[in-house]
N, C-alpha and C positions, 0 to 999 in steps of 0.2 A: 171347410165343411162343418156344419153345425150338428149339435146333438139336440134332439127334441124329445119331449115326453108329453103325452096327453093325459087325460083324466083316468085312464084305465089303471087299475091297481093290480100289481103282481106280487103275490106273497113270496117270502124268501125261499120256500121249498120249491115252488114252481119255477122261480128264477134259476135255482140251482139245477133242476132237472133239465131245463131248456139249455142252459150253458153247457152242461156235460153232454147232452144229446148233440149239440152242434160240434163240440170237440170230437165226439165219436164219429160224426158224419164226415168231418174233415179227414180223420184217419182212414175211414172207409173209402174216401176218394183215393187216397194213396194206394190202398189195397187193390181197388179195381184197376187203377192205372198200371201197376206193376204186373198184374196177372195178364193183361191184354197186350202190353207193349212187346216189341221184339228186340229193340236195340239194347246192347249191354249198358248203355249210359242211363237209360230209364229203368229197364227191367231189373238190372242187377245193382246199379249204383244209386238209383232213386233220385236222379237229377230232374225233379219236377216239384212244383210248388203250388199247392191248392189253397183256395180260400173260399169263404162264404161271407157274403155281404148283405147289408140291409137294402131297402128299396132306394136309398140315396147313393148306393155304391160304396158305403163305408165298410171296411173289413171288420167283421165281428170275431171270426176265428180264422187262423191261417198264418202264412209266413210273409207274403208280399201283398201290399194293397195299393190304394191310392189312384189307380188308373181308370177305374170304371167310369166316373163322371165325364172325363174327357172323351171317351169313346162314345158314350151315349149322346153327348153334345154334338159330336160329328154327324150323327144320324138324325139330328133335329127331333128327337123323341120318337122316331119310327122304330120302336122296339115292341115286338109282338111275341105272343106265346108260340113256341116252336122255332124262334130265331136262335141261331148260334153264330157268334162272330169269331173271326180268326184274324190274326195279324202277326207280323214278325219284324216290322220296320221300327227301330228305336226312335228315329226322328219323327215319323208320322204318328207315333203314339205317345209323344212327349216323354220319352224315356221310360215308359212303363216296363219294357224289357230292354236289355242293354246290349245285345248283339243279335245278328240275323239268325243264329242257330236256335234261339229261343222262339218257339211257336206258342202263341198265347190264344187260349180259347175262353170265350165268355158266353154265359147262358143266362138270360133273364128268367126269374122264377115267378110264376103266377099261381095264385090260389083263387079259384072261382073267378077268373078273369081280372083279378086285382094283382098288380105288381107288388111282391113282398120282398124281393131281394134279387141277388145275382150269385151265381157260382162261377168260379174261374180257376183255370190252371194254366201255367206255362211250363214247358219242358224242353230240354235241349235235344235237338235233332242231330243225328250223327253227321249229316251232310246236307247243305242247302245250296250247293253249287259253288261258284267262285273259282278262283285261280288254283286252289290246291285241295286235295282230298281233306275233308274235315271242315272246310270253309272258314278256317281261321289263319290266313296267311300271315306269317311273322313279319313279312316285309311290305304289307299293304300300306298304301298312303291315303287311300280313300275308301269309303264304304262300298263303292262300286265294285271293288275287287273281292268282296266278301260274300258274294252269293245273292240269291233272289231276295228282293225286298217286297213284302206284301203289306199295304196299309190296311187298317181295319175294314174288313168286308164281311158280308154274310155268307157263310159257307152253307148254312141252312136258312131258308126263308120261309117262315111259317110251317116248318117241318119238312120242306122239300129241299133235297140236296142240290147245291149249285155245282154240278159236275164239272163245269168249265173252270171254276176256281180251283177245285181239287186237282184237276188234270194239269193245270199250269204249275201248281206248287210241286207236284210230284215229278213233272217232266224236267224240272230244273235241279234235281237231286241225283247224285251218284248212287244213292241207296233208297230208291222209291218204295220198295216193299217195307223196309223198316219204318220209313217216315209215315207211310199210310197207316200201318198198325199203331204207331205211337200217337199219331193225330187222333185216330178213332178211340184210343185209350183215354186221351185227355177229354174227349167229348163224353165218353161213357162215365168218367169220373164226375164231370159236371152234372150229368143227368142223375147220377146217384144222389148228389147233394140236393138237387131239386126235389127228388122224391122224398127225402128225409125232411126237408123244410115243409113241404105240403102236409106231411103226416103230423108234424108238430102243430101246424095251423088247424088241422082237423081235430087234434086231441085237445088243445087248450083254447082254441079260438084264435082267429087271425089277429084281432086287436091285442090280445094278450101276448102273442108271439112277437109282434112288432114293438110293443112297449117294452118287453123283456130285452130285446136287442138294444133299444135306446138306454135302458138301465145299465146294461153291461158296458156300454160305451162310457156312460157317466161315471160308473164305479171306477173304471180304469183311469179316467181323467183325474178324479180326485186322488187316487193312489199315486199317480205320476206327479201331481202337484206337490204332494208331501215329499216325494223323492227329490224333486227339483229343489225345494226349499232346503233340504238337508244336505244334499251332495253337490250342488252346483254353486260355485263361488260367485259373489257379486263382482269382485275384482277379476278382470280377464286373466286366464292362464292359456299359454300357447305351447304347442308342441309340434316338432317337425320330424318327419321320417322321409324315406326315399324309396322310389322304385328304381331298380338297377338301370334299365335301359328300355328302349322302345322297339328293339329288334332291328333297327337300322343304324345302330352305332351311336345313337344319341343318348345322353344321360350321364349320371343319375338325374332323376326328376324329383324335385322337392314337393312335398305335400305338407302344408302348414295349417293347423287347426287351432282356432282360438275359441274358448268356451267361457261364457259369462252368464250372469243372471240379472234380469231386470224385473223386480217384483216376482211374479209367478212364472215369468217367461224365461225359458232357457234359450240362449243365443249361441248358435254354432256357425262360426264364420271361417270360411276357407280362403279368405284374402291372404295373399302371400304364396299360394300354391302356384307352381310353374304353369306357364302357358301350355296349351294343348300340344301334344307330341306329333311329330311327323308320322310316326308309326302307330300301330293299332292298339296302344294301351290306354287310349282315352276312354273315360267312363261318363257317358251321357246319362246322368242320373236325374230322374224326376224328383222335384222338390219334396213331394209327399213320401217317396221311397227313402229319400235322405232322412226325413223325420223318423221313418219306420226303423231304419238301421240304428239310429241313435237310441230310439225308444227300446228296442229289443236288447241292446247292450245294457242299458240302465236297469231294465227289469231283471235281466239275468244276473247282473252284478250286485244289485242293491235290494231287490225284493222279488224273487222268483215266483211268489204266490200271486202276483198280479196277472190277470188275463191279458194276453197280448192282443190288442186291437187298435183301431185308429182313434179311440176316444181322446187321446192326449194331443192330437195334432195342433190344436190352436194354442197349446202351451209351448210350442217350439217355433223358433224363428231361424230360418236358414239363409245364409249368404253364400251363393255360388257364383263367383266372378265369371262373367261371360268370356269365352275364349280360353278358359283354363282347362287343365287336365280333367276337371270334374264338370265342366259345362262347355264342351267343345262346339265349335261352329260347324255346321254341315258344309262339306261332306266328309268330315274327319273319320278316319278308320277307327273301328271300335272292337274288333273281334277278340282281342286279347286283353280286354278291360279288367279281367279278374286280378291281374297283377296290381292294379290300382284299387280295385274294389276292396280287397282284403287289407291293403295298407290303410284304408279308411278306418278299420277297426283298431289297428295298431296306433294310429294317431289319437283316436278317442281314448284308448287305454292310457296312453302317455299323458294326455292333457288332464284327465281325471286323476291320474296317478300323482300329479303335482299337488292336488288338493286333498285327495283321500287315498294316499299311497297304500294304506293298510287294506283297502278294499279293491284296489286295481290289480291288473295282471301284467305280465311281461308281453313281449312281442312274439308272434308265431311264425310259422314257415312262410306265410305271406303271399300265397297265391293259390291257384287250383291247378297243379301241374297236369299237363296233358301229354299222353303218348298216343300217337296215331300211326298205324301201320296199314298200308294199302298195297294192293297188287292183284295178280291173277294166279289162282292156285293151279294145281296139276290137272284139274278138270276144266281149265279155262274159264273158271267162274271168278267174277270180281269179288274181292273181299275188302272190308275196311274195319279194322279194329280201332276203337277209340276207348281209352281208359283214363279216368281221373285218378291220379296218385295223391297220397296224403303225406303229411309231415308231422313235425312236432307241434303239439298244442301247448300254449304257454304255461309256465309255472304260475300258480295262483294262490290266493290267501289260504285256501283250505287244503291244498295238497299239491302233489306233483302234476305236471302236465301229462297229457296222454301221449304215448309213443305211436307214431305212424297213424294218426287219427285225422278225420276230416274236420275242416272248419265248420261245416254244416252238420248239425247233430244227427240228422236222419240219414245221411249218406252212409253207404257201406262199400267195402272193397269188392271189386269183381272177383268172384271165386276163380282160383287158378284152374280148377277143373273145367269151368265154363270156357275160359280162354283157350285152353289146350284142346278142347273138344270141337270148338267151332272155327278156330283159326290156325294157320300154319305157324304156330309159335310154341316154344317150350319155355317155361319159367324155371330158370336154373337156381335162382336165389331170391329170397324175399325175407329181409331181416332188418332189425333196427341198426342204425349206424352208431358205433361206439363213440362216446364223447361228444356227440352232436347236440345233446340236451344241455342247455346252459346250467352250470353249477349254481346251486342256491340252497337255502334252507328247504325250499321246495324245488326240486329239479325240473328244468324245462323238459318237455317231451322230446324224444329222439326222432330224427328223420329216418327215412327208410331207404334201403338199397334194394332195387329190383333189377334183375338181370334177365333180359329177353334174348333167347336164341331163336332167330328166324329160320324157318324151314322152306321159305320160298323167296324168290326175288321180288323186290318191291321198293317202296319209298317210305321213309319215316319222317314224321314231323314231331317236334318237341316244343313245348311252351312251358317255361318255368321262370322263377325269379329268386331273389335272395341268394344270388351267387356272389355278388359284390358287397352288398350291404347286409350284414348279419342281423338276426333278430336280437334286439337288445334285452338286457336284464334289468330288473327293478328292485329297489329297496336293498341294495347290496348284492343282488343276484348278478351273475355274469352272462354275457351274450352267448347265444347258441351257435351251432355250426352252420355253414353255408352249403348250398347245393352244388352239384357238379354232374356233368354228363360225359360219357365215354363210349367209344365204339372199339370193339376188338374184332378184326377181320378174321375170317375162317383160316385156320392153320397158323395164326399168329398168337403170340402171348402178350405182347405189349399193347396196352390201350392207347388210343388217341383221343385227346380231349376235344369235345365239340361244344358249340355255344349253347346257352340255355334256351335260346329261341332260334329254331332252325326248321326249314322246310326242305322237302325233296332230297333227303339224305338217302342215297342209293345203297341198298343192302342186298346181299345174296345169301343163299342157303349156308348156314353155319356161322354167319356173322352174329355177334352178340352186342346188344346195346345195354350199357350199364347206366341206370337212372338213379341218381342219389338226390333225395330231397333234403331241404333244410330242416334243422331242428328248431328249437325255440329257446327263448330266454328264461333264465332262472329267477326265482322270487325269494328274496331274503338272503341273509349272509350264509354262504356255503360253509363257513367255519363253525356255524351253529347247527349244522345238520347232524342228526343222530349217526354216530360212527358205525353202528350196526347196520343201518340202512345203506350207508355208502358201501360197506363191505358186501352187502347183498347185491347191490347194483354191479359191483365188480364181478361177483360170481356169475351173475346173469349176462355179463358181457356188455352191459350198457355203459359202464365207466371203466376206464383203464386204471391199472395200478398207479401209473404216473399222474393221471388227473386226480385220483383219490388223494395223493400226497400234495400235489402243487396247488390244487384249487380248493379241496375240502380239508386239507390238513390232517388227513387220516393216514396213519402208518399201519401197514398190514403185515401180518405174519406170512409165512410161506404158504399156508393153506387159506389165505385170504380171509382171515379173521382180524378184527381190529386189535391192535396193541394199545391197550387203554392208557398206560403210563406214557408211552412215547407219543401217542396222539395228543394227549392233554398238553404235554410240554411243547410239542411242535406248534399246536394251535395258539398257545399263549404267545409264543415268539412271533408267529405270523401276524397276529392281531396288533401286537405292539409295533411291528415294522410298518404294517399297512396303515394303521390309524383307522379313522371312521370310514366305513365303506361309502362309495358314491351312491346317490339316489338312482342313477341310471348308468349302465355300462353299455356303451354303443358298439365298441369294437370296430369303429369306423370313423374316419375324419372326413366330413363332407367337403366338396370342392371349395365352397366359400370360406370355410374355416382354414383350409390349406393355404388359400391365397392370403388370408389375414396373417397367418403365421410366417 
């Protein structure tokens, strides 16, 4: 997609006002959606992603872009005022969304009968049918098992609701009331953006608004060109990380990324990544979205002042080998693709860390852990709780990683009061896991332990990763802790370990499910970390006295204060014995290296 500008002039102040008005409209979309939706996934955790685009479908503000032109092309230009499009099929939409649970809404924006842009949001629906509650079966082998698939269709045609489309979509869900509310919330959010864009056109003139959008794209492109020149090496650098398994006993799965620069063009090549999985961890990614993920990482790492939009797309070249984990052939299963999606960012951090280690970060908890509990309550009413859990965010150049935080910045944890009020569940424990944050000059974020005590019979599904392959540390930092899952039956005290990917685990009143997420890697030499901060972490329960001594070299007094003299002596000896710390600490030997050894 190209960036164009015409002869219309836009002064810097007007450009700044339009830019910030669009940013505000994008956050207003969020506000509208969470006020109208009913499901905990969208209402409480904000698993929805809005954007506002220009008339060519290029994202000006938002989080995910790229897919508008392919949808418009499918309809041969039959796009009218009052039309609203909806879809959830990753294959039919060229990977614009990546599993069936994501319902995407798109609305064309007209000003005085002239197309001036599009607004769009996709959000995660609690259930879209399929073989298990939650529609993300851990053992799926094809997308046919993962619920209803809807290609791009008009749910509103020139302002008239297509009741048949809505009925079909809701009839295939175990949670139709929630889905209907959430879908209408997405539509309302898109309509809000449409109103705000028309207001900007009224205020400044349509030509001024459209030219401003082009200028914002051009400005981002130039800023990204500078970032590429400065931080992307001409000589290729490669990095490999692993997804534990695909839920069917296969794995680990290798993901290899090679980054290089050709003039102003950054090349991101996934050649060497394993072939698509039998199970549902495949990530059918749109090439434009792939560019977007690289772009947002580079902006946040190297120049956060840059407006995140699609202006830089022609500066990126993407290689996604067909039939691989990142470009699977239909009908590969996709429902648990987040295990692969988040490893995408770890690979990017690792590759860039080889070239600019001082600006890169370690690896994180590496997925989006899901807990799903469904059944029938004492009033014979069906319930389905779905919650996203969080883990350790990586240690980074500017400080420690966050403990028990989301990969996605705007996500939030579901309030315990909400869960206990609406579902037959009690949360007995919710706390950081000691020693799960990788030791470093800047400590990796800790994983979290959450204990659910169920009050009704039902079934549980769990999806997580980083149980086998820990999150690595960088620049001398050490790897973080792995995840684990346990069940304690009512009346028993000994826990039984369960897999990180499991469906239809039968539970009864009084049973407890213990969900431990992974931590993250540390950044920098832990022997250089301020001893007072290490002691504080011990007092807070984030680090044990043993780890303080063995990994950080800090000797503590009985009241957990640093012994300055003993610490200095111990650290000097530890550095001499260890020597220069490694650039990466993986804490894991991959199968191919095991075979070689």
